[in-house]
N, C-alpha and C positions, 0 to 999 in steps of 0.2 A: 760580476759587476756587483751584485748585491752582497756577495761574501765579502769582497773588498771594502765596500762601504760600511759593512757591518764591523769589521776590524778598525777601521778608521773612528767609528764611534765609539767603540769599546776603548780604544786609545785614548781619545779625547776624555771620557768620562772618568778613566783611571788617573789620567794626568791632571784633570782639574780637582779631582778629590784629594790627590796627593798635595797639590799647590795649596789647597785650602787648608789641608791638615798642617802644612809647614808654616802658613801664615799664622794659623790659630795657635799654633805650638808656642810661637814666639809671644804671644799674648796670655799664655797659659790656658788656652781654650782649645787644644788641638781636635778634640771630637767634634765641637761645635763648627770649627773651621772646616773639617772634612765633610760634614753634611751640606754647609754652604756650598762647598765646591761642587759637590755631587748635585745638588738641586740645580746650581747654575748651569752645569753642563746638560742636565736634562731640558731646561728651559731653551738653550741654544739647539738642541737637537730637535725639539718640537717645532721651533721657529724653521728650521731647515727643512724639516718635513712639509710645513705648510707653504714653503716658498717653492715646491715642485710646480705648482700652477704657474707661477711667474716665468715668462719667457726671459729668454737671454736679451731679446731684442727691446722688450719692455723695460728691463731693468737697466740696459744700456741707456735708454733713451731717459729714464728718470735720473740717472747719475748726471748725465749731459745737461739736463735742466736744473739740476740742483747746483752744478758748477757755475751755469750762466747766472743763476739767482744770487748766488755769492759774490759774483763779479759785479753785477748790477748793484747789489746791496752796498758794496765796498765804495762804488763810485758815487752812489747818492749820499752815503752816509758822510764821506770826505768834503762834500759840498757845504754840509752844516758848519764846518770850521769857519766858513767865512760871515757867519753871523754870531752875534754876541749872545749865545744862548749858555745857560747854567750846565756845568759839566755833568751833573747827574741826570738832567734833562736829556743831554745830547747822548749819553750812554742808553737811557731807556729807549730813546727814539732809534738808536744804532741796532739795538736788539730787536725792536718790532719791525725795522725795515728788513732784517736780516731774516726773520722767521716768514715775513710776508712774501719777499721775493724769491726765496726758496721753494716756498708752496706753490707760488705762481710758475716759477720755473719748472718743478717737477709735473705739475699738471700740464703746462704747455708741452713738456718733453713726451709725456704719455699720449696725449692727444694726437700730437704731430709726429707720432714715431714712424709713421711711414714715409715721410718727407725727410727724414735725418739720413741721408745716404752715406753719411761719414761715420756712422755707427760701426764700430769694429767688427761685427759679424758679417756685414754687408759691403766692406770696403773691396773694392777690385782693383787689385794690383797687378797691372799687365804689361809687357814690354811694348814700346811703340811699335804699331803695325802688326802687332799679334793679336789673332782672333781668339776669343774665349766665349764661344756660344754656349748657352745654357737652353736646356729643352726640358719642359714639364710634360709628363705622361698623364693624361686624365684617366678616368675609370673606363670609358668607351673605348679607346684606343687600346688599352690592356686587354679588355675582354675580346675585342675583335681579333687580336691576335697577329695581324699582318705586320705590327710593328717588330715583331720577332724576327720575320724575313728580312725586313729593312735593315735590322741591327746587324744580321749575320752578313749582309753584303757590304758592310762598312760604308754605305752611302750617307749615314748620319754620324757625322765626325762632331760631336758636341758632348757636353757634360750633361748625362740624364738624371734628371730628378724625379722623384716620385714623392709627393707630401705625404705625412702621416695621415691627414684627414681622407686621401684617396684609398690608403690602406684599409682605414676603417670603414669606408664606404662598400669596399670589396668584401671585407669580413662580414658586414651586414648583409649584403646581396647573398653571399655563400651560406649564412644561416637562416635565410628566408624560409617561411613555410611553403612558398610556392616552389614546386619542383623545378620549373623551368629557370626561374631566377636562381635557385640553389645551384643548379647545374653551370650557369654563366658565372657565377660568382668563383665557383671552385676553379672553373677554366681560366678565369682570369689570374687567380692566385698561381695556378701552375705555370701559366705563360710568364708570369712576373719572375717566377724562380728561374724558368729556363732562361730568359733575357739576362739575368744577374750572372748566370754562368759564362754568358758569351761577352759581356761587357760590364763595365764598372757603373753600378747604380748608387746615387746618393739618397738616402732617406732624409728629407726635409722635416724636422721636427717642428717647424713654425706652424702655429694655428692661429686663427683668427675667431676667437670664442664669441665675439659681438655678432659674426655673421653665421647664418644657419645654411645658406645654400652652398653647396660644394662648388658649382661653377662660378658663383661671386668669389670664393676664396682663391680659386684658380687664377682668375683674373688680377686679383689684388696681389697675389704672390709674384705671378708674372710680371706686373708693373714693377713691383719692389726689386726683382732680381734682373729686370731688363732680358726677360727670358720669353721664348716661345713656347707655345702649346701645342702638343700633338693630339689630335682627337678625331673622332669620325662623327661627331655629335654637331648636326647642321645648325642648331640653334646656339649653341656655345660658339660655334663659329662666327656667326653672324653679331652676337652680342660683343664678342671679344674685339672684331674689327671695328665696331663702332667706337669703342673704347682705346683704340689705337694699340692694341695687342696683337702681336702677329702669330698667325695659326698655320700649322703644317697639317693640312687635312688628307688623311690616309687615301680617303674616297677620291679626291682630287688627283692625288698621285697616281692611283691606279688607273683612273680614266685616262690620264695623260699617257700612261704608259702602253694604253692599249693599242693593238696593231691599226694601223691606218689603211683604210680600203677606200677605193674610188669607184665611181660609177663604171659599170661596164667590167670590173674586175671579176673573174671567176672564182667561186669558193666551193668547197666541199662541206656539205652540211647535212646533219642528220636531224630530221623532223621528229620530234619527240611530243608534241601536243597541238592542239587547235588553237588558231589565234582568235582574238576579239571578234574580229570583222569576219564577213561571210568567206568562206572557203579558203582562209588563211591556215598556214601551218607555221609552228615555230621551232627554230632550233637555236643552238648557242654554239659559240666558238669556244676556244679552250681558255680563254681569258675571261669567259662569262658574258660576252656581249651577245645581246639578243638579235637573232636574225628572223625577220618576218618573211616568209615565202609566199608568194601569190599562189593560188591554186595548189596549195600544199597539204590541203586537209585530208585528202583521201591518201595521202603518201606517208602517213605517221608511221614511224618505225622503219624508214627506208633513208639510206644515203644518197642525196641528190647532188648533182653538178648545177649550182645556179650561177646567176650572172646578178651583180649588184646593180639595182636602179638607183637608189639614193640612200643618204646617211642623215639620220635626225639626231642632233645632240640636245639632249635635255639634262635638267638638274639631276635626275636619277641616273644618268649615264648617256651611252651611245646605243642607238638603234639602228639597224642595217635591215634595208628593204631590198628583197631581191625576187627573182622569177626564175622558175625552172627553165633551164637553157635548152631541154630536150622539146 
């Protein structure tokens, strides 16, 4: 990419210099024309470099506002024909109106760029009745890793998007001085690389420089693209739902897919530690569901046949209470 851009710049500099030399040669100042063309090309390249920070969406919004301003200026200027005004005054007024409306249009376009759904990069063309779901992966879901298994099972039939600011957050975590955070960040990068081998992932370049928080950027991008957010972050889940953004919570999916047990149903469970209450033992099913066994404290390390007495559903997940059937 960089090499191609370098060749384009070189071609532009050479072409501008030759054109300047040709124009200057006709006036007998070929060398001066050469330097003018060379300087002009450098100025354009510098402007192009500075425009890297300008997003395509922002530029499109500004152009849309400029066109709107020109149309409004034309309409208002034409009304002055109805009044007996001097031609020179009318021309000056027309210029002032054009400049004013163009400025106001571009300012309006930049401020309201999120609401301009007709802007080219975000136009959604789809056949009638055809679904085109868009799903955004957040940092917590990538580091969690279970999204990889979900992608492998083909349950998630949607266009996966990873914003550039999420990648930057992953990189920052991977470069953290904290060893635990650094390990989690590297794990997230590896998982994302593996997901990319399983399904097609689109890297979304759009950033909201006026917003600092990554969660707020995710919600704003999801609104703009009419997308859902995949996360395991409880706080992001609640805030997004309050703002009308649909959430796919991996934890909720995992809890939904856990085995259903009923009171009286027998289970085989290995007691691995003591419980919080007196004489309780704790074990876990294969899916990670906690099983609290009455009078199981003295049986730690043994596999028991137990009978389910009750099931408690909490925000953290499902808890099963059982007693030794012997």
